[in-house]
C-alpha positions in Angstrom: 121.2 56.3 3.9 119.7 57.7 7.1 119.1 61.1 5.4 116.5 59.3 3.2 114.5 58.2 6.2 111.0 59.8 6.3 109.3 59.6 9.7 105.8 58.1 9.0 102.9 60.4 9.6 101.0 57.8 11.7 104.1 57.4 13.9 104.5 61.1 14.4 100.8 61.5 15.4 101.0 58.6 17.8 104.4 59.8 19.1 105.9 56.4 18.4 109.7 56.3 18.9 112.2 53.4 19.1 114.5 51.2 17.2 113.6 48.9 14.3 116.1 46.1 13.8 116.5 45.0 10.2 118.3 41.9 8.9 119.3 41.4 5.3 121.8 39.7 3.0 124.4 41.5 1.0 124.9 39.2 -2.0 128.2 38.5 -3.7 126.9 40.8 -6.5 126.7 43.7 -4.0 122.8 43.7 -3.8 120.5 43.7 -0.8 118.3 40.7 -0.6 116.1 38.9 2.0 115.1 41.9 4.1 113.4 40.9 7.4 112.3 42.9 10.5 113.8 41.3 13.6 112.2 43.8 16.0 109.6 46.4 14.9 107.7 49.2 16.5 104.8 49.5 14.1 102.9 52.7 13.0 104.7 52.5 9.6 108.2 52.6 11.0 108.9 49.0 10.1 107.9 49.5 6.4 109.9 52.7 6.3 113.0 50.9 7.5 112.5 48.2 4.9 112.1 50.9 2.2 115.3 52.7 3.1 117.3 49.5 3.2 115.9 48.2 -0.1 116.7 51.5 -1.8 120.2 51.9 -0.3 122.0 51.0 -3.5 125.0 48.7 -3.8 127.0 47.5 -0.8 130.5 46.2 -0.6 130.3 42.4 -0.3 132.4 40.5 2.2 135.5 38.5 1.1 136.5 35.1 2.2 139.8 33.6 0.9 139.9 36.3 -1.8 136.4 35.6 -3.1 133.3 37.7 -2.6 130.6 36.0 -0.6 127.1 36.7 0.6 126.9 38.0 4.1 124.0 38.4 6.6 123.8 41.9 8.1 121.8 43.3 11.0 121.2 47.0 11.2 119.4 49.1 13.8 117.3 52.0 12.5 116.5 54.6 15.2 113.2 56.6 15.0 113.2 59.5 17.4 111.1 62.6 17.4 
């Protein structure tokens, strides 16, 4: 997933670095839903983190008592020049 990350041009020019914290739900059907930025750094990095998460494909859903369930996930995305 991280290999698909493209450092935004505006962030490169402004030398913006840091961590974007993204929250999302992995549904029982293995899809990503409800993506939110919990902590952003701007300059296009927040949008790029959302793009990468939304295009990350299917995830393995959590199981509770033998049944798949939706789970809230939090993922840090590091931007470093």
